[in-house]
C-alpha positions as a printed NumPy array, in Angstrom:
array([[  9.245, -18.275,  25.444],
       [  6.679, -18.886,  22.721],
       [  3.927, -21.348,  23.613],
       [  3.272, -24.645,  21.826],
       [  0.333, -23.167,  19.704],
       [  2.548, -20.185,  18.511],
       [  5.201, -22.422,  17.408],
       [  2.591, -24.613,  15.672],
       [  1.038, -21.844,  13.864],
       [  4.276, -20.19 ,  12.793],
       [  5.175, -23.125,  10.501],
       [  1.752, -22.914,   8.772],
       [  1.113, -21.242,   5.542],
       [ -1.433, -18.202,   5.339],
       [ -4.165, -20.286,   3.61 ],
       [ -3.967, -22.727,   6.409],
       [ -3.836, -20.156,   9.305],
       [ -7.017, -18.54 ,   7.696],
       [ -8.661, -22.177,   7.692],
       [ -7.813, -22.326,  11.283],
       [ -8.988, -18.642,  12.202],
       [-12.278, -19.391,  10.354],
       [-12.979, -21.995,  12.871],
       [-12.58 , -19.64 ,  15.718],
       [ -8.769, -20.42 ,  16.6  ],
       [ -7.726, -16.672,  17.57 ],
       [ -4.126, -17.835,  17.922],
       [ -3.989, -18.48 ,  14.175],
       [ -5.193, -15.141,  13.263],
       [ -2.683, -13.609,  15.603],
       [  0.079, -15.248,  13.706],
       [ -1.283, -13.652,  10.378],
       [ -1.346, -10.335,  12.369],
       [  2.223, -10.701,  13.52 ],
       [  3.255, -11.619,  10.024],
       [  1.585,  -8.958,   8.028],
       [  0.977,  -6.025,  10.265],
       [  4.05 ,  -4.061,   9.423],
       [  3.243,  -4.243,   5.727],
       [ -0.314,  -3.036,   6.287],
       [  1.044,  -0.074,   8.297],
       [  3.682,   0.473,   5.813],
       [  1.331,   0.81 ,   3.058],
       [ -1.048,   3.232,   4.931],
       [  2.073,   5.39 ,   5.778],
       [  2.947,   5.374,   1.987],
       [ -0.763,   6.489,   1.032],
       [ -0.244,   9.462,   3.421],
       [ -1.501,   8.285,   6.99 ],
       [  0.57 ,   9.404,   9.991],
       [  2.035,   6.665,  12.038],
       [ -0.916,   6.736,  14.786],
       [ -3.438,   6.875,  11.98 ],
       [ -1.913,   3.853,  10.224],
       [ -1.799,   1.892,  13.294],
       [ -5.571,   2.584,  13.75 ],
       [ -6.591,   1.745,  10.287],
       [ -4.547,  -1.331,  10.215],
       [ -6.19 ,  -2.482,  13.423],
       [ -9.624,  -1.76 ,  11.815],
       [ -8.659,  -3.604,   8.737],
       [ -7.488,  -6.711,  10.615],
       [-10.667,  -6.759,  12.619],
       [-12.763,  -6.357,   9.421],
       [-10.736,  -9.181,   8.017],
       [-11.368, -11.366,  10.861],
       [-15.055, -10.852,  10.822],
       [-15.111, -11.955,   7.21 ],
       [-12.315, -14.743,   7.271],
       [-14.406, -17.323,   5.9  ],
       [-14.823, -15.295,   2.823],
       [-11.071, -15.527,   2.151],
       [-10.512, -18.376,  -0.434],
       [ -6.86 , -18.303,  -0.913],
       [ -6.892, -17.069,  -4.59 ],
       [ -4.69 , -14.057,  -3.575],
       [ -2.474, -13.634,  -0.758],
       [ -3.99 , -12.937,   2.501],
       [ -1.718,  -9.797,   2.933],
       [ -2.968,  -8.258,  -0.488],
       [ -6.644,  -9.09 ,   0.559],
       [ -5.976,  -7.124,   3.864],
       [ -4.114,  -4.399,   1.979],
       [ -7.192,  -3.736,  -0.08 ],
       [ -9.497,  -3.688,   3.189],
       [ -7.102,  -1.421,   4.662],
       [ -6.695,   0.877,   1.662],
       [-10.493,   1.267,   1.289],
       [-10.918,   1.869,   5.164],
       [ -8.349,   4.84 ,   4.874],
       [-10.038,   6.196,   1.711],
       [-13.371,   6.375,   3.791],
       [-11.563,   7.941,   6.521],
       [-10.029,  10.612,   4.047],
       [-13.73 ,  11.099,   2.665],
       [-15.229,  11.56 ,   6.183],
       [-12.676,  14.131,   6.968],
       [-13.312,  15.917,   3.646],
       [ -9.424,  15.853,   2.896],
       [-10.22 ,  14.151,  -0.271],
       [-12.07 ,  17.101,  -1.707],
       [ -8.965,  19.013,  -1.124],
       [ -6.744,  16.57 ,  -2.637],
       [ -8.761,  16.321,  -5.922],
       [ -8.691,  20.074,  -6.411],
       [ -5.026,  20.293,  -5.544],
       [ -4.029,  17.407,  -7.78 ],
       [ -3.425,  19.91 , -10.815],
       [ -0.908,  21.892,  -8.809],
       [  1.458,  18.965,  -8.361],
       [  4.626,  21.147,  -8.775],
       [  4.183,  22.773,  -5.533],
       [  4.698,  19.32 ,  -3.922],
       [  7.804,  18.118,  -6.054],
       [ 10.809,  18.538,  -3.673],
       [ 14.154,  19.773,  -5.499],
       [ 17.076,  17.554,  -4.777],
       [ 20.351,  16.448,  -5.694],
       [ 19.965,  13.449,  -8.176],
       [ 23.175,  12.02 ,  -6.595],
       [ 21.837,  11.779,  -3.425],
       [ 20.673,   8.19 ,  -2.356],
       [ 16.869,   8.164,  -1.547],
       [ 14.573,   5.164,  -0.857],
       [ 11.123,   4.327,  -2.116],
       [  9.388,   6.239,   0.845],
       [ 11.32 ,   9.47 ,   0.177],
       [ 10.684,   9.226,  -3.698],
       [  6.824,   8.786,  -2.78 ],
       [  6.907,  12.082,  -0.617],
       [  8.26 ,  13.712,  -3.725],
       [  4.939,  12.988,  -5.679],
       [  1.653,  15.006,  -5.65 ],
       [ -0.941,  13.793,  -3.26 ],
       [ -2.794,  12.514,  -6.202],
       [  0.141,  10.586,  -7.685],
       [  1.237,   9.112,  -4.177],
       [ -2.262,   7.98 ,  -3.344],
       [ -3.206,   6.362,  -6.848],
       [  0.5  ,   4.765,  -7.016],
       [  0.229,   3.481,  -3.301],
       [ -3.2  ,   2.086,  -4.238],
       [ -2.154,   0.347,  -7.502],
       [  1.115,  -0.999,  -6.721],
       [  0.929,  -1.093,  -2.766],
       [ -2.608,  -2.226,  -2.291],
       [ -2.936,  -4.329,  -5.471],
       [ -6.091,  -2.539,  -6.696],
       [ -6.536,  -2.323, -10.501],
       [ -6.752,   1.179, -12.056],
       [-10.622,   0.706, -12.322],
       [-10.873,  -0.335,  -8.624],
       [ -8.727,   2.742,  -7.667],
       [-10.79 ,   4.988,  -9.776],
       [-14.191,   3.713,  -8.099],
       [-12.508,   3.889,  -4.644],
       [-11.418,   7.686,  -5.348],
       [-14.491,   8.495,  -7.138],
       [-12.299,   9.697,  -9.981],
       [-12.389,   9.182, -13.761],
       [-10.387,   5.936, -14.95 ],
       [ -8.483,   8.21 , -17.365],
       [ -7.508,  10.543, -14.473],
       [ -6.327,   7.784, -12.39 ],
       [ -4.203,   6.281, -15.171],
       [ -2.547,   9.677, -15.795],
       [ -1.708,  10.194, -12.119],
       [ -0.197,   6.538, -12.004],
       [  1.817,   7.195, -15.232],
       [  3.132,  10.766, -14.111],
       [  3.854,   9.131, -10.681],
       [  5.579,   6.151, -11.957],
       [  7.68 ,   8.371, -14.473],
       [  8.911,  10.464, -11.487],
       [  9.648,   7.747,  -9.356],
       [ 11.743,   6.269, -12.195],
       [ 13.499,   9.521, -12.666],
       [ 14.308,  10.037,  -8.998],
       [ 15.169,   6.414,  -8.143],
       [ 17.406,   5.887, -11.256],
       [ 21.268,   5.679, -11.029],
       [ 22.577,   9.048, -11.698],
       [ 25.615,   7.998, -13.6  ],
       [ 23.862,   5.742, -16.145],
       [ 26.354,   3.03 , -15.521],
       [ 23.761,   0.42 , -14.777],
       [ 21.878,   1.452, -18.01 ],
       [ 25.239,   1.428, -20.087],
       [ 25.997,  -2.053, -18.777],
       [ 22.589,  -3.457, -19.698],
       [ 22.936,  -2.372, -23.465],
       [ 26.324,  -4.109, -23.549],
       [ 25.07 ,  -7.023, -21.921],
       [ 22.232,  -7.953, -23.486]])
């Protein structure tokens, strides 16, 4: 059965929890981790992290956020703030492992990463992201999953801004095509209704 402090914190808004955490109340921060941990790990998985690696980076991100909790002013969401921290930590990890260099050179060979599939099969977003090249998956995940701007993504990946925009545009076009209804019924209905 949850303790009194857990029940008390469960009803508070994230900004209030951050205020309590900044004064040293670890239970308040624990509630933030409980609320947003799976979303952070999910983002990292979409960026390409293996499950155990996503867990490690998410834990590091929450520790870094806890150390800097007084800097969070509530101008955005707490989850968005931690997602940015997690994305940057994961990118640093990639750079350390020199995988980023291989990713940048293989970005032009995206056709090898596109999975052929029957358009009538229902897929989810994770499956759709897997069909993108590593460059497209990473840039789309950073821009839309972590909430980084194109410029922030370009800086984080050490790529030209135009290259990031191209990867995002191609990635989104592929996702739209892959996730769109195959029979066109929804699109036809929109034309007639609006």
